[in-house]
N, C-alpha and C positions, 0 to 999 in steps of 0.2 A: 479587200481591205487587208493590209498587213497588220502584224501584231502591234506595232508602234502606233498606228492610227487608232486602233481600238483602245489602247492605253490612254492616248491623248483625249479621245472622246469621253472616256470614263472620268479622267481627271477634270476635263472641262465641265462635264455634267456635275461633278462634285463641287467645282468652283461656283457654278450657277446656284446650286442648292445652298452653299454657304452664304452667297450674296442674299438670296431670298430669306434665309434664316436671320441674317443680320438686319434686313429690312423689317422683319417681324419683331425683332428685339428692339429696334429703334422706335417702333410705335409705342412701346411702353416707357421709353426714356422721357425724362423731364423736358427735353428740348425737341420732342418729336413734331411739334406743330411747325417747325421750320423746314421739314423735309418737303412738304407739298406747297407751302405758301411762299410768298415773295418777301416775307419778313427776314430781317438780317439777324442771324444768330450772333454775330460778332458784337452787336450792341447789347444784347441781353447778357452775354457773357461778361462784357465790360462792367455792366451794372452789378453782376454777381461779384466780380473782383473788387469793386469799390465797396460793396457791403462787407466783404471779408477784411479789407484794409481798414474800414471804419471800426470793426470789432477788434482788430489787432491794436489799433490806436487806443481804444478804450482800455484794453487789458494793460497796455503800457502805462497809461496814466494811473490805473489802479495799483499796478506793481510798484510804481514810484511812490505813490501815496502811502502804501503799506510800509515800504522801506523807510520813509521819513518818520512815520509813526514809531516803528520799532527802534530806529536810531534815537529818536527823542526820548523814549522811555528808557533805553539802555544808558544813554548819556546821563540822564537824571539819576538813575539808580546807582551807577558806578562812579560818579564824579565827586571830587572833593573840592574842586575850585568853584568859586561863585560864578565866574564868567562862563564856565563850562555848563553849569546848570541852566544859565540863561540861554545858551545855545540849544540845549535840549528842550527847553520850554518854547523856543521859537520853532523847532522842528515839528512839534505835535500839531499846532494849528495850521502850519504850512502844509503838512500831509493831508489834513482834513480838507483844506481849501483846494488842494490839487485834485483830490478825489471828486469833489463837487464839480470843479471845472471840467474834468474828464467826462463825467456822466452828462453834464449839460451839453458839452460839445457833441458827444455821441448822439444824444437825442435829437439835437438840431440837425446834424448831418443825416441821420437816419430818416427824419421826416422829409428832407429834401430829396433823398435818394428814392424813397417810396413815391413821392409826388412825380418824379421823373419816370419811374417805372410804370406808373398808372397812366401816364400820357401816351406811352407807346403801345 
């Protein structure tokens, strides 16, 4: 065997060891049950993406609700016009309602997602 063949076999042996090490690491991973079974990893990952999207949507609702509340308080505090104060007074309950709608929507969607996850 020449020198290049020995180097190749050594590198090939290292590659096999790396694959075995990755397999051992995969056993500890959260999705390791998909390595040996016929379950589809794609579906579980899609559910995870949907959960994250649902959380982002909740945060968006809450961010908008807080912005409306802050806008309403600021408008009331700094306004001299009567109609401007009315606008500020409308922003405050609108912000509260927006936050309540966001939380209710999040909880309803989260229950649906958990129900789907438990079926699979």
